[in-house]
N, C-alpha and C positions, 0 to 999 in steps of 0.2 A: 562300571566303576567301583574302585576299590574299600572295598568296606575296615581292612583291614589297617590300621593308624601307621604313617607310613615314619620311616625315622628321618625324625629333625634330625640329626645328626649333620646329615647328608644333604639337604637341605638351605643352602648357604643362602642362594637369593633373595628369600626371605626374612630379613632379620625382624622388620620391624613386625612382622606377625604373630612372632615367637614374643614378642615383647610386651603383646597388649594383655588385654583384662584377663581371667577365668571363664569368667563368662558367656566370652564371645569362643570359647574352648570349641563347639561344634561349627562354628564358623570357618573358623582358623582347619579347624578337616577336612573341609566344603573346598575352602581354596584350594589346600594342599594338595587335594584328592586331584580339584581339576589344573593344578600346574603339570601334577603327574600325569596325568593323559595329554593333554595338548601345547605341554613344552619343545615341544621335535618337531610337530608339523606346525607351529605358530613360528621355532624358530626357520623353519625353510619357505616357510610364504616368507618373513622379513625380508631373509637373503635373497632373495629374489626381486627384490629391490635394490640390488647393488650396495648393498652395504657393509662394514664391515660385521664380520663377526663378533665383536668386540662391542661394536653399538647393537648387534641382533642382541646382545645376553639379555644387555640393557635396559633396553625395547623389551623385551618381556618379563623380566621384573618387574618396569613400569607399570604395565600391564595385567601381574598380577596383586601387586600393590590398588594398585583403579579398582580392580574388582572386589578386594575385602572391601574397603571403605566402600564400594556403592552395594553391597551388601551387608556392609556394617550400618549401614542410612537405611536403613528396610527399602530399596528400591527391589524394581524389579527382577525378578530370578527366572522367567520364560525368555528361555533360547541362552542360553548364558555363552555356547555356545560362539550364537551370531553378535553376542556380544564382545565374546571377548575377542575375536575377529578384527571384531570394526577398530576397537582400541589402538590393535596391532597394527591394522591397516593406516590407520591415521596417522601412530604415532613415528612408523617405518615411513612414511611421505612426509612428515614432520623431519627428519632427520636427514631421509635424504636432501629436501632441498636447504640445508643446514650445511651438509658433507658443498653440497655445491655452490650455493655461495661463498665458502673457505677456500672451494676451489677454482675462484672466480675469481676472487683478492687474491691470491700468493700469484693466477696467472695474467691478475694488472699489473701487480711487485715485479715479477717477471721479468714482462714487454718491459716495464717504467728501467728497470737496472738494463735491460740489452739498447733500448733508446735509447735510453738517457745515461751513461757514463759517466763516473765519477769525475766530475771536471778536473777535479787536480790532478797535478802531470805526474804521469808513472816516476818510480826511482830511475828508471834509465834516462827520461826525461827528463830528469833534474841533474844527472852526473851530464850525457851531450849539453845543456843552457849553462852549466855553470863553465863548459873546456870554451862551449865560444865565448861567452863574456871574457875570459879571462883571455883569449887571443886577440876578443875584440881591443881589451883597454891594452892591451901590449903594443897594439898596433897604434890606438889615439896616442899614450907616450912616445912613440915613433917618430911620430907629428911636429913635425915645426912651432916656435911656441906661436908664434902668430895665427897660424892651422888653428891648432889647441882652440884659440881663442873664437876664432871664427867660427869654427866647427859648434862653442859651447855658448854662443853668445847665438847661433840660428835655432840652436836645441832648444833654447829660451823662448825662444819668438821673435825672433827681432829678423826684420825683413832686412835685404841684403845695403840698402842704403841708409837703414839703422847702426850694421857693422860695419861698415863704413866710418860714418859718422864717429862709431863710440871710439876705436881705434886708430881713428885720423890716415884710413889708406883710403885707397882711388876702388871707385866704386868694381872697374874690370879684377884689381888683387882680391874682391872680397871672392867674386865667381872663379877664379884661376886656383884662390885656395880652396873650395867646399869642393868647386870639382876635381880636385886631385885627392882629396881627405875622406870623398862620401864613395870614390873608384876603387880606395885603398881598405875600407872600410867593406865595401860589398865585394871583392875579393877576400878579406879575410873570412866571412860569414859565407863563405861556397864551401872553402874548407871542411 
């Protein structure tokens, strides 16, 4: 371990340590020394968990902040190397689990988007629908007045016999009128 005081201006990962009380100067130096010694091997270790370098750096910072608090509270100083790696191990597992949950949530959202596409029609569908409506509307307007009445009454849910009574025509006339009108509409809808 290094006995010389480290360059604290380069040490950006432990800002909380640098603001602590002067009475903990010795403790700060101990933690900074351990940081310099174990940072690289700890980072290699936590990156082996498949987490990003950014998350790995965050874990290293958390490990040494936890170490500072651990020592500040007067807890055991035996086997600090083992303690540091155990804390890093636990934090890396926790981060990996959080990353997987996030990825799973994103995958579920992607599957939902794929299997449940937006139910609203696309702009192309809107144009085609508008063209079809104009075509059908022109066909309806081209029908005779009696055929239009029969068609509208049927669309309102009236039965053939009721349409015949409303319009004062025979049941056969209603049937012929509706058959003729629906046939024209179907041909226009197929275009």
